[in-house]
Gaussian input, Z-matrix of N, CA and C with variables (Angstrom, degrees):
# hf/3-21g

backbone

0 1
 N
 C     1     B1
 C     2     B2     1     A1
 N     3     B3     2     A2     1     D1
 C     4     B4     3     A3     2     D2
 C     5     B5     4     A4     3     D3
 N     6     B6     5     A5     4     D4
 C     7     B7     6     A6     5     D5
 C     8     B8     7     A7     6     D6
 N     9     B9     8     A8     7     D7
 C    10    B10     9     A9     8     D8
 C    11    B11    10    A10     9     D9
 N    12    B12    11    A11    10    D10
 C    13    B13    12    A12    11    D11
 C    14    B14    13    A13    12    D12
 N    15    B15    14    A14    13    D13
 C    16    B16    15    A15    14    D14
 C    17    B17    16    A16    15    D15
 N    18    B18    17    A17    16    D16
 C    19    B19    18    A18    17    D17
 C    20    B20    19    A19    18    D18
 N    21    B21    20    A20    19    D19
 C    22    B22    21    A21    20    D20
 C    23    B23    22    A22    21    D21
 N    24    B24    23    A23    22    D22
 C    25    B25    24    A24    23    D23
 C    26    B26    25    A25    24    D24
 N    27    B27    26    A26    25    D25
 C    28    B28    27    A27    26    D26
 C    29    B29    28    A28    27    D27
 N    30    B30    29    A29    28    D28
 C    31    B31    30    A30    29    D29
 C    32    B32    31    A31    30    D30
 N    33    B33    32    A32    31    D31
 C    34    B34    33    A33    32    D32
 C    35    B35    34    A34    33    D33
 N    36    B36    35    A35    34    D34
 C    37    B37    36    A36    35    D35
 C    38    B38    37    A37    36    D36
 N    39    B39    38    A38    37    D37
 C    40    B40    39    A39    38    D38
 C    41    B41    40    A40    39    D39
 N    42    B42    41    A41    40    D40
 C    43    B43    42    A42    41    D41
 C    44    B44    43    A43    42    D42
 N    45    B45    44    A44    43    D43
 C    46    B46    45    A45    44    D44
 C    47    B47    46    A46    45    D45
 N    48    B48    47    A47    46    D46
 C    49    B49    48    A48    47    D47
 C    50    B50    49    A49    48    D48
 N    51    B51    50    A50    49    D49
 C    52    B52    51    A51    50    D50
 C    53    B53    52    A52    51    D51
 N    54    B54    53    A53    52    D52
 C    55    B55    54    A54    53    D53
 C    56    B56    55    A55    54    D54
 N    57    B57    56    A56    55    D55
 C    58    B58    57    A57    56    D56
 C    59    B59    58    A58    57    D57
 N    60    B60    59    A59    58    D58
 C    61    B61    60    A60    59    D59
 C    62    B62    61    A61    60    D60
 N    63    B63    62    A62    61    D61
 C    64    B64    63    A63    62    D62
 C    65    B65    64    A64    63    D63
 N    66    B66    65    A65    64    D64
 C    67    B67    66    A66    65    D65
 C    68    B68    67    A67    66    D66
 N    69    B69    68    A68    67    D67
 C    70    B70    69    A69    68    D68
 C    71    B71    70    A70    69    D69
 N    72    B72    71    A71    70    D70
 C    73    B73    72    A72    71    D71
 C    74    B74    73    A73    72    D72
 N    75    B75    74    A74    73    D73
 C    76    B76    75    A75    74    D74
 C    77    B77    76    A76    75    D75
 N    78    B78    77    A77    76    D76
 C    79    B79    78    A78    77    D77
 C    80    B80    79    A79    78    D78
 N    81    B81    80    A80    79    D79
 C    82    B82    81    A81    80    D80
 C    83    B83    82    A82    81    D81
 N    84    B84    83    A83    82    D82
 C    85    B85    84    A84    83    D83
 C    86    B86    85    A85    84    D84
 N    87    B87    86    A86    85    D85
 C    88    B88    87    A87    86    D86
 C    89    B89    88    A88    87    D87
 N    90    B90    89    A89    88    D88
 C    91    B91    90    A90    89    D89
 C    92    B92    91    A91    90    D90
 N    93    B93    92    A92    91    D91
 C    94    B94    93    A93    92    D92
 C    95    B95    94    A94    93    D93
 N    96    B96    95    A95    94    D94
 C    97    B97    96    A96    95    D95
 C    98    B98    97    A97    96    D96
 N    99    B99    98    A98    97    D97
 C   100   B100    99    A99    98    D98
 C   101   B101   100   A100    99    D99
 N   102   B102   101   A101   100   D100
 C   103   B103   102   A102   101   D101
 C   104   B104   103   A103   102   D102
 N   105   B105   104   A104   103   D103
 C   106   B106   105   A105   104   D104
 C   107   B107   106   A106   105   D105
 N   108   B108   107   A107   106   D106
 C   109   B109   108   A108   107   D107
 C   110   B110   109   A109   108   D108
 N   111   B111   110   A110   109   D109
 C   112   B112   111   A111   110   D110
 C   113   B113   112   A112   111   D111
 N   114   B114   113   A113   112   D112
 C   115   B115   114   A114   113   D113
 C   116   B116   115   A115   114   D114
 N   117   B117   116   A116   115   D115
 C   118   B118   117   A117   116   D116
 C   119   B119   118   A118   117   D117
 N   120   B120   119   A119   118   D118
 C   121   B121   120   A120   119   D119
 C   122   B122   121   A121   120   D120
 N   123   B123   122   A122   121   D121
 C   124   B124   123   A123   122   D122
 C   125   B125   124   A124   123   D123
 N   126   B126   125   A125   124   D124
 C   127   B127   126   A126   125   D125
 C   128   B128   127   A127   126   D126
 N   129   B129   128   A128   127   D127
 C   130   B130   129   A129   128   D128
 C   131   B131   130   A130   129   D129
 N   132   B132   131   A131   130   D130
 C   133   B133   132   A132   131   D131
 C   134   B134   133   A133   132   D132
 N   135   B135   134   A134   133   D133
 C   136   B136   135   A135   134   D134
 C   137   B137   136   A136   135   D135
 N   138   B138   137   A137   136   D136
 C   139   B139   138   A138   137   D137
 C   140   B140   139   A139   138   D138
 N   141   B141   140   A140   139   D139
 C   142   B142   141   A141   140   D140
 C   143   B143   142   A142   141   D141
 N   144   B144   143   A143   142   D142
 C   145   B145   144   A144   143   D143
 C   146   B146   145   A145   144   D144
 N   147   B147   146   A146   145   D145
 C   148   B148   147   A147   146   D146
 C   149   B149   148   A148   147   D147
 N   150   B150   149   A149   148   D148
 C   151   B151   150   A150   149   D149
 C   152   B152   151   A151   150   D150
 N   153   B153   152   A152   151   D151
 C   154   B154   153   A153   152   D152
 C   155   B155   154   A154   153   D153
 N   156   B156   155   A155   154   D154
 C   157   B157   156   A156   155   D155
 C   158   B158   157   A157   156   D156
 N   159   B159   158   A158   157   D157
 C   160   B160   159   A159   158   D158
 C   161   B161   160   A160   159   D159
 N   162   B162   161   A161   160   D160
 C   163   B163   162   A162   161   D161
 C   164   B164   163   A163   162   D162
 N   165   B165   164   A164   163   D163
 C   166   B166   165   A165   164   D164
 C   167   B167   166   A166   165   D165
 N   168   B168   167   A167   166   D166
 C   169   B169   168   A168   167   D167
 C   170   B170   169   A169   168   D168
 N   171   B171   170   A170   169   D169
 C   172   B172   171   A171   170   D170
 C   173   B173   172   A172   171   D171
 N   174   B174   173   A173   172   D172
 C   175   B175   174   A174   173   D173
 C   176   B176   175   A175   174   D174
 N   177   B177   176   A176   175   D175
 C   178   B178   177   A177   176   D176
 C   179   B179   178   A178   177   D177
 N   180   B180   179   A179   178   D178
 C   181   B181   180   A180   179   D179
 C   182   B182   181   A181   180   D180
 N   183   B183   182   A182   181   D181
 C   184   B184   183   A183   182   D182
 C   185   B185   184   A184   183   D183
 N   186   B186   185   A185   184   D184
 C   187   B187   186   A186   185   D185
 C   188   B188   187   A187   186   D186
 N   189   B189   188   A188   187   D187
 C   190   B190   189   A189   188   D188
 C   191   B191   190   A190   189   D189
 N   192   B192   191   A191   190   D190
 C   193   B193   192   A192   191   D191
 C   194   B194   193   A193   192   D192
 N   195   B195   194   A194   193   D193
 C   196   B196   195   A195   194   D194
 C   197   B197   196   A196   195   D195
 N   198   B198   197   A197   196   D196
 C   199   B199   198   A198   197   D197
 C   200   B200   199   A199   198   D198
 N   201   B201   200   A200   199   D199
 C   202   B202   201   A201   200   D200
 C   203   B203   202   A202   201   D201
 N   204   B204   203   A203   202   D202
 C   205   B205   204   A204   203   D203
 C   206   B206   205   A205   204   D204
 N   207   B207   206   A206   205   D205
 C   208   B208   207   A207   206   D206
 C   209   B209   208   A208   207   D207
 N   210   B210   209   A209   208   D208
 C   211   B211   210   A210   209   D209
 C   212   B212   211   A211   210   D210
 N   213   B213   212   A212   211   D211
 C   214   B214   213   A213   212   D212
 C   215   B215   214   A214   213   D213
 N   216   B216   215   A215   214   D214
 C   217   B217   216   A216   215   D215
 C   218   B218   217   A217   216   D216
 N   219   B219   218   A218   217   D217
 C   220   B220   219   A219   218   D218
 C   221   B221   220   A220   219   D219
 N   222   B222   221   A221   220   D220
 C   223   B223   222   A222   221   D221
 C   224   B224   223   A223   222   D222
 N   225   B225   224   A224   223   D223
 C   226   B226   225   A225   224   D224
 C   227   B227   226   A226   225   D225
 N   228   B228   227   A227   226   D226
 C   229   B229   228   A228   227   D227
 C   230   B230   229   A229   228   D228
 N   231   B231   230   A230   229   D229
 C   232   B232   231   A231   230   D230
 C   233   B233   232   A232   231   D231
 N   234   B234   233   A233   232   D232
 C   235   B235   234   A234   233   D233
 C   236   B236   235   A235   234   D234
 N   237   B237   236   A236   235   D235
 C   238   B238   237   A237   236   D236
 C   239   B239   238   A238   237   D237
 N   240   B240   239   A239   238   D238
 C   241   B241   240   A240   239   D239
 C   242   B242   241   A241   240   D240
 N   243   B243   242   A242   241   D241
 C   244   B244   243   A243   242   D242
 C   245   B245   244   A244   243   D243
 N   246   B246   245   A245   244   D244
 C   247   B247   246   A246   245   D245
 C   248   B248   247   A247   246   D246
 N   249   B249   248   A248   247   D247
 C   250   B250   249   A249   248   D248
 C   251   B251   250   A250   249   D249
 N   252   B252   251   A251   250   D250
 C   253   B253   252   A252   251   D251
 C   254   B254   253   A253   252   D252
 N   255   B255   254   A254   253   D253
 C   256   B256   255   A255   254   D254
 C   257   B257   256   A256   255   D255
 N   258   B258   257   A257   256   D256
 C   259   B259   258   A258   257   D257
 C   260   B260   259   A259   258   D258
 N   261   B261   260   A260   259   D259
 C   262   B262   261   A261   260   D260
 C   263   B263   262   A262   261   D261
 N   264   B264   263   A263   262   D262
 C   265   B265   264   A264   263   D263
 C   266   B266   265   A265   264   D264
 N   267   B267   266   A266   265   D265
 C   268   B268   267   A267   266   D266
 C   269   B269   268   A268   267   D267
 N   270   B270   269   A269   268   D268
 C   271   B271   270   A270   269   D269
 C   272   B272   271   A271   270   D270
 N   273   B273   272   A272   271   D271
 C   274   B274   273   A273   272   D272
 C   275   B275   274   A274   273   D273
 N   276   B276   275   A275   274   D274
 C   277   B277   276   A276   275   D275
 C   278   B278   277   A277   276   D276
 N   279   B279   278   A278   277   D277
 C   280   B280   279   A279   278   D278
 C   281   B281   280   A280   279   D279
 N   282   B282   281   A281   280   D280
 C   283   B283   282   A282   281   D281
 C   284   B284   283   A283   282   D282
 N   285   B285   284   A284   283   D283
 C   286   B286   285   A285   284   D284
 C   287   B287   286   A286   285   D285
 N   288   B288   287   A287   286   D286
 C   289   B289   288   A288   287   D287
 C   290   B290   289   A289   288   D288
 N   291   B291   290   A290   289   D289
 C   292   B292   291   A291   290   D290
 C   293   B293   292   A292   291   D291
 N   294   B294   293   A293   292   D292
 C   295   B295   294   A294   293   D293
 C   296   B296   295   A295   294   D294
 N   297   B297   296   A296   295   D295
 C   298   B298   297   A297   296   D296
 C   299   B299   298   A298   297   D297
 N   300   B300   299   A299   298   D298
 C   301   B301   300   A300   299   D299
 C   302   B302   301   A301   300   D300

   B1=1.4473
   B2=1.5179
   B3=1.2853
   B4=1.4603
   B5=1.5103
   B6=1.2926
   B7=1.4550
   B8=1.5342
   B9=1.3144
   B10=1.4620
   B11=1.5353
   B12=1.3015
   B13=1.4631
   B14=1.5192
   B15=1.3114
   B16=1.4569
   B17=1.5244
   B18=1.3173
   B19=1.4637
   B20=1.5332
   B21=1.3309
   B22=1.4730
   B23=1.5222
   B24=1.3206
   B25=1.4647
   B26=1.5274
   B27=1.3258
   B28=1.4685
   B29=1.5110
   B30=1.3231
   B31=1.4592
   B32=1.5243
   B33=1.3095
   B34=1.4603
   B35=1.5188
   B36=1.3082
   B37=1.4637
   B38=1.5347
   B39=1.3355
   B40=1.4539
   B41=1.5247
   B42=1.3122
   B43=1.4618
   B44=1.5172
   B45=1.3200
   B46=1.4466
   B47=1.5122
   B48=1.3330
   B49=1.4565
   B50=1.5185
   B51=1.3262
   B52=1.4585
   B53=1.5093
   B54=1.3259
   B55=1.4654
   B56=1.5156
   B57=1.3254
   B58=1.4489
   B59=1.5326
   B60=1.3407
   B61=1.4574
   B62=1.5071
   B63=1.3392
   B64=1.4517
   B65=1.5153
   B66=1.3319
   B67=1.4603
   B68=1.5171
   B69=1.3143
   B70=1.4508
   B71=1.5330
   B72=1.3274
   B73=1.4576
   B74=1.5411
   B75=1.3132
   B76=1.4578
   B77=1.5299
   B78=1.3258
   B79=1.4609
   B80=1.5265
   B81=1.3273
   B82=1.4706
   B83=1.5276
   B84=1.3146
   B85=1.4704
   B86=1.5255
   B87=1.3219
   B88=1.4678
   B89=1.5383
   B90=1.3280
   B91=1.4675
   B92=1.5234
   B93=1.3358
   B94=1.4530
   B95=1.5382
   B96=1.3466
   B97=1.4685
   B98=1.5354
   B99=1.3232
   B100=1.4773
   B101=1.5187
   B102=1.3238
   B103=1.4498
   B104=1.5251
   B105=1.3360
   B106=1.4619
   B107=1.5261
   B108=1.3266
   B109=1.4660
   B110=1.5162
   B111=1.3370
   B112=1.4607
   B113=1.5256
   B114=1.3378
   B115=1.4663
   B116=1.5197
   B117=1.3193
   B118=1.4688
   B119=1.5208
   B120=1.3130
   B121=1.4772
   B122=1.5202
   B123=1.3139
   B124=1.4533
   B125=1.5088
   B126=1.3447
   B127=1.4548
   B128=1.5307
   B129=1.3141
   B130=1.4567
   B131=1.5313
   B132=1.3119
   B133=1.4743
   B134=1.5244
   B135=1.3140
   B136=1.4594
   B137=1.5292
   B138=1.3268
   B139=1.4719
   B140=1.5152
   B141=1.3317
   B142=1.4618
   B143=1.5227
   B144=1.3345
   B145=1.4631
   B146=1.5272
   B147=1.3475
   B148=1.4576
   B149=1.5365
   B150=1.3298
   B151=1.4626
   B152=1.5214
   B153=1.3171
   B154=1.4719
   B155=1.5295
   B156=1.3106
   B157=1.4620
   B158=1.5252
   B159=1.3183
   B160=1.4629
   B161=1.5293
   B162=1.3153
   B163=1.4663
   B164=1.5249
   B165=1.3179
   B166=1.4642
   B167=1.5260
   B168=1.3221
   B169=1.4605
   B170=1.5293
   B171=1.3243
   B172=1.4626
   B173=1.5314
   B174=1.3066
   B175=1.4708
   B176=1.5250
   B177=1.3199
   B178=1.4649
   B179=1.5243
   B180=1.3371
   B181=1.4651
   B182=1.5366
   B183=1.3332
   B184=1.4692
   B185=1.5260
   B186=1.3291
   B187=1.4596
   B188=1.5229
   B189=1.3304
   B190=1.4602
   B191=1.5236
   B192=1.3330
   B193=1.4716
   B194=1.5169
   B195=1.3342
   B196=1.4659
   B197=1.5265
   B198=1.3405
   B199=1.4433
   B200=1.5063
   B201=1.3448
   B202=1.4663
   B203=1.5251
   B204=1.3050
   B205=1.4660
   B206=1.5139
   B207=1.3299
   B208=1.4572
   B209=1.5326
   B210=1.3081
   B211=1.4640
   B212=1.5329
   B213=1.2949
   B214=1.4750
   B215=1.5252
   B216=1.3285
   B217=1.4555
   B218=1.5250
   B219=1.3133
   B220=1.4649
   B221=1.5209
   B222=1.3204
   B223=1.4609
   B224=1.5291
   B225=1.3190
   B226=1.4528
   B227=1.5187
   B228=1.3253
   B229=1.4587
   B230=1.5247
   B231=1.3570
   B232=1.4573
   B233=1.5175
   B234=1.3141
   B235=1.4788
   B236=1.5217
   B237=1.3281
   B238=1.4561
   B239=1.5279
   B240=1.3522
   B241=1.4693
   B242=1.5270
   B243=1.3308
   B244=1.4690
   B245=1.5122
   B246=1.3252
   B247=1.4541
   B248=1.5227
   B249=1.3123
   B250=1.4626
   B251=1.5183
   B252=1.3496
   B253=1.4543
   B254=1.5172
   B255=1.3502
   B256=1.4529
   B257=1.5197
   B258=1.3463
   B259=1.4587
   B260=1.5271
   B261=1.3175
   B262=1.4506
   B263=1.5328
   B264=1.3275
   B265=1.4818
   B266=1.5223
   B267=1.3323
   B268=1.4784
   B269=1.5186
   B270=1.3284
   B271=1.4670
   B272=1.5247
   B273=1.3244
   B274=1.4770
   B275=1.5094
   B276=1.3274
   B277=1.4592
   B278=1.5309
   B279=1.3057
   B280=1.4670
   B281=1.5101
   B282=1.3282
   B283=1.4486
   B284=1.5261
   B285=1.3287
   B286=1.4599
   B287=1.5174
   B288=1.3003
   B289=1.4601
   B290=1.5354
   B291=1.3113
   B292=1.4541
   B293=1.5263
   B294=1.3208
   B295=1.4722
   B296=1.5060
   B297=1.3286
   B298=1.4629
   B299=1.5242
   B300=1.3168
   B301=1.4469
   B302=1.4895
   A1=109.14
   A2=116.06
   A3=121.74
   A4=110.68
   A5=114.53
   A6=120.12
   A7=107.64
   A8=117.08
   A9=120.57
   A10=111.00
   A11=118.24
   A12=121.19
   A13=110.09
   A14=116.35
   A15=121.36
   A16=111.63
   A17=116.56
   A18=120.89
   A19=108.48
   A20=118.51
   A21=119.51
   A22=113.54
   A23=118.57
   A24=121.87
   A25=112.80
   A26=117.08
   A27=120.24
   A28=111.57
   A29=118.11
   A30=120.68
   A31=110.97
   A32=116.29
   A33=120.76
   A34=110.06
   A35=117.29
   A36=121.37
   A37=110.86
   A38=117.84
   A39=121.31
   A40=110.88
   A41=117.82
   A42=121.05
   A43=111.77
   A44=116.98
   A45=120.07
   A46=110.41
   A47=117.62
   A48=120.16
   A49=111.68
   A50=117.17
   A51=119.79
   A52=110.85
   A53=118.17
   A54=121.39
   A55=110.50
   A56=116.93
   A57=120.68
   A58=109.90
   A59=116.77
   A60=120.84
   A61=110.92
   A62=117.59
   A63=121.99
   A64=110.16
   A65=117.38
   A66=120.72
   A67=110.65
   A68=118.31
   A69=121.59
   A70=110.75
   A71=117.10
   A72=120.50
   A73=110.14
   A74=116.96
   A75=120.15
   A76=110.59
   A77=117.89
   A78=121.46
   A79=110.15
   A80=116.58
   A81=121.39
   A82=110.64
   A83=116.11
   A84=120.76
   A85=110.03
   A86=116.81
   A87=120.76
   A88=110.77
   A89=116.35
   A90=120.38
   A91=110.82
   A92=118.19
   A93=120.83
   A94=110.44
   A95=116.15
   A96=119.70
   A97=112.33
   A98=117.20
   A99=119.27
   A100=109.88
   A101=116.28
   A102=122.28
   A103=113.70
   A104=117.99
   A105=121.86
   A106=109.53
   A107=115.41
   A108=121.75
   A109=106.03
   A110=116.89
   A111=119.64
   A112=109.78
   A113=114.99
   A114=120.47
   A115=108.59
   A116=117.00
   A117=121.20
   A118=110.69
   A119=118.11
   A120=120.84
   A121=110.96
   A122=117.24
   A123=120.56
   A124=111.84
   A125=117.05
   A126=121.82
   A127=109.54
   A128=116.44
   A129=121.63
   A130=110.95
   A131=116.30
   A132=120.71
   A133=111.33
   A134=117.96
   A135=121.58
   A136=113.10
   A137=117.84
   A138=121.00
   A139=113.67
   A140=117.31
   A141=120.28
   A142=113.19
   A143=117.83
   A144=121.24
   A145=107.41
   A146=118.86
   A147=120.69
   A148=112.01
   A149=115.97
   A150=119.85
   A151=112.67
   A152=118.46
   A153=119.95
   A154=110.17
   A155=117.14
   A156=119.43
   A157=110.92
   A158=115.92
   A159=120.66
   A160=110.33
   A161=117.86
   A162=121.59
   A163=111.18
   A164=116.22
   A165=120.73
   A166=111.18
   A167=116.73
   A168=120.92
   A169=110.76
   A170=116.21
   A171=121.06
   A172=110.06
   A173=116.85
   A174=120.80
   A175=110.32
   A176=117.20
   A177=120.37
   A178=111.96
   A179=117.01
   A180=120.20
   A181=111.65
   A182=117.19
   A183=120.05
   A184=110.91
   A185=116.51
   A186=120.52
   A187=111.15
   A188=117.17
   A189=121.72
   A190=111.44
   A191=117.83
   A192=121.44
   A193=112.80
   A194=117.72
   A195=120.45
   A196=113.18
   A197=118.98
   A198=122.07
   A199=108.92
   A200=116.54
   A201=121.18
   A202=110.59
   A203=115.27
   A204=122.47
   A205=106.48
   A206=116.98
   A207=120.35
   A208=112.54
   A209=117.15
   A210=120.24
   A211=109.47
   A212=114.41
   A213=120.09
   A214=108.20
   A215=115.69
   A216=120.87
   A217=108.64
   A218=117.73
   A219=120.83
   A220=111.22
   A221=113.90
   A222=121.71
   A223=108.66
   A224=116.29
   A225=120.28
   A226=113.22
   A227=116.61
   A228=121.79
   A229=112.33
   A230=117.32
   A231=121.12
   A232=114.59
   A233=117.26
   A234=121.22
   A235=112.27
   A236=118.68
   A237=122.16
   A238=109.33
   A239=114.40
   A240=118.63
   A241=109.76
   A242=115.23
   A243=120.40
   A244=108.92
   A245=116.62
   A246=122.03
   A247=110.60
   A248=116.55
   A249=122.63
   A250=106.28
   A251=115.71
   A252=122.74
   A253=110.70
   A254=115.31
   A255=121.70
   A256=109.28
   A257=115.41
   A258=120.41
   A259=109.37
   A260=117.08
   A261=122.14
   A262=108.85
   A263=118.43
   A264=120.77
   A265=113.03
   A266=117.42
   A267=120.21
   A268=112.08
   A269=117.41
   A270=122.08
   A271=112.75
   A272=116.65
   A273=120.86
   A274=110.18
   A275=118.32
   A276=121.36
   A277=110.02
   A278=114.88
   A279=120.46
   A280=109.53
   A281=118.20
   A282=123.23
   A283=107.68
   A284=116.70
   A285=119.80
   A286=111.98
   A287=117.70
   A288=121.46
   A289=110.57
   A290=118.46
   A291=121.13
   A292=112.30
   A293=117.26
   A294=120.86
   A295=112.46
   A296=117.90
   A297=119.86
   A298=111.29
   A299=119.24
   A300=121.20
   A301=111.33
   D1=144.54
   D2=178.88
   D3=-101.45
   D4=145.53
   D5=175.36
   D6=-81.43
   D7=116.17
   D8=-175.35
   D9=-97.36
   D10=6.39
   D11=-179.71
   D12=-69.73
   D13=137.49
   D14=177.35
   D15=-78.52
   D16=-17.40
   D17=-177.99
   D18=-107.73
   D19=107.93
   D20=-178.14
   D21=-67.79
   D22=-16.85
   D23=-178.72
   D24=-99.72
   D25=14.82
   D26=-176.90
   D27=-61.74
   D28=-42.87
   D29=-179.86
   D30=-65.17
   D31=-42.35
   D32=-179.52
   D33=-62.91
   D34=-38.77
   D35=-179.59
   D36=-62.22
   D37=-41.16
   D38=179.24
   D39=-61.83
   D40=-41.23
   D41=-179.76
   D42=-62.26
   D43=-37.52
   D44=179.19
   D45=-65.57
   D46=-39.85
   D47=178.00
   D48=-63.36
   D49=-40.37
   D50=179.16
   D51=-62.97
   D52=-41.17
   D53=178.43
   D54=-63.54
   D55=-38.07
   D56=179.01
   D57=-66.60
   D58=-41.75
   D59=176.59
   D60=-60.41
   D61=-42.26
   D62=-179.60
   D63=-56.74
   D64=-50.61
   D65=-177.40
   D66=-66.18
   D67=-39.46
   D68=-179.18
   D69=-67.69
   D70=-44.09
   D71=179.68
   D72=-64.60
   D73=-42.79
   D74=-179.81
   D75=-62.13
   D76=-42.83
   D77=179.13
   D78=-65.59
   D79=-39.69
   D80=179.87
   D81=-62.27
   D82=-46.31
   D83=-179.69
   D84=-65.79
   D85=-46.22
   D86=-178.64
   D87=-58.87
   D88=-47.04
   D89=-178.88
   D90=-65.83
   D91=-42.00
   D92=180.00
   D93=-60.87
   D94=-41.89
   D95=-178.02
   D96=-78.04
   D97=-11.74
   D98=171.98
   D99=-69.96
   D100=-34.00
   D101=-174.33
   D102=-100.76
   D103=-17.67
   D104=-176.07
   D105=-133.66
   D106=155.78
   D107=168.11
   D108=-110.11
   D109=120.76
   D110=-171.41
   D111=-154.31
   D112=162.98
   D113=174.79
   D114=-85.06
   D115=168.85
   D116=178.61
   D117=-60.77
   D118=-38.01
   D119=178.58
   D120=-65.80
   D121=-40.09
   D122=178.52
   D123=-66.84
   D124=-39.58
   D125=177.29
   D126=-62.96
   D127=-43.08
   D128=179.47
   D129=-60.24
   D130=-44.53
   D131=-179.30
   D132=-65.44
   D133=-36.67
   D134=-177.09
   D135=-81.05
   D136=-35.46
   D137=-173.24
   D138=-100.99
   D139=-22.34
   D140=-177.26
   D141=85.77
   D142=1.55
   D143=176.97
   D144=-79.69
   D145=131.12
   D146=-179.72
   D147=-57.46
   D148=141.98
   D149=-175.84
   D150=-61.88
   D151=-34.45
   D152=178.73
   D153=-62.58
   D154=-37.49
   D155=176.78
   D156=-66.64
   D157=-39.77
   D158=179.66
   D159=-60.30
   D160=-40.77
   D161=179.03
   D162=-61.18
   D163=-40.05
   D164=178.01
   D165=-66.88
   D166=-44.99
   D167=178.83
   D168=-65.75
   D169=-35.98
   D170=178.42
   D171=-59.24
   D172=-46.30
   D173=179.83
   D174=-62.10
   D175=-44.29
   D176=179.72
   D177=-63.57
   D178=-43.13
   D179=179.72
   D180=-67.86
   D181=-36.97
   D182=176.80
   D183=-62.39
   D184=-44.60
   D185=179.87
   D186=-63.10
   D187=-32.87
   D188=179.14
   D189=-82.01
   D190=-3.06
   D191=179.09
   D192=74.04
   D193=26.79
   D194=-177.51
   D195=-114.75
   D196=3.58
   D197=179.13
   D198=-138.74
   D199=139.38
   D200=-178.96
   D201=-130.66
   D202=148.47
   D203=171.27
   D204=-91.46
   D205=122.43
   D206=-174.76
   D207=-91.05
   D208=-48.48
   D209=179.36
   D210=-159.00
   D211=157.57
   D212=179.44
   D213=-110.36
   D214=115.54
   D215=179.22
   D216=-152.75
   D217=-179.15
   D218=-177.63
   D219=-64.17
   D220=132.38
   D221=177.95
   D222=-76.78
   D223=135.26
   D224=179.06
   D225=-72.04
   D226=-18.69
   D227=179.99
   D228=-87.21
   D229=-45.68
   D230=-174.04
   D231=-104.76
   D232=-24.71
   D233=-177.60
   D234=86.57
   D235=-0.61
   D236=178.88
   D237=-99.52
   D238=157.41
   D239=176.42
   D240=-67.72
   D241=132.51
   D242=-178.81
   D243=-153.76
   D244=160.17
   D245=177.70
   D246=-77.53
   D247=133.82
   D248=171.77
   D249=-88.88
   D250=135.08
   D251=-171.00
   D252=-114.83
   D253=155.29
   D254=173.74
   D255=-151.59
   D256=151.43
   D257=171.78
   D258=-113.70
   D259=4.23
   D260=178.66
   D261=-87.19
   D262=117.09
   D263=-178.44
   D264=-59.97
   D265=-26.55
   D266=178.37
   D267=-66.81
   D268=-26.08
   D269=-179.85
   D270=-97.62
   D271=-0.48
   D272=-179.04
   D273=-67.92
   D274=141.32
   D275=177.60
   D276=-67.17
   D277=146.41
   D278=178.51
   D279=-70.99
   D280=133.44
   D281=179.59
   D282=-115.48
   D283=109.69
   D284=179.32
   D285=-100.26
   D286=20.00
   D287=-179.21
   D288=-62.27
   D289=-32.68
   D290=179.53
   D291=-66.79
   D292=-23.86
   D293=-179.02
   D294=-82.99
   D295=-0.58
   D296=-178.77
   D297=-71.21
   D298=-25.05
   D299=-175.25
   D300=-112.61

């Protein structure tokens, strides 16, 4: 098959937009969770970021030590039990695992 596009950089341009969306969505989620404690579904409803993307960003932020699960209770958006999330260190649950030794 031949590429019939008149713009040889069309594919490259799309990739740049996706990277920009990634950074913008991550910042949006991080800022929202600084001010609110919410589930991924609630964040999606408020910010417009797809929930699947939020799950990926959640994992990345958890690994970086910048996101915490505060409590598991019924989600106001879905009605199912889910973890409430925060990126605000003041709302992070206390971890006394270091005091075990």
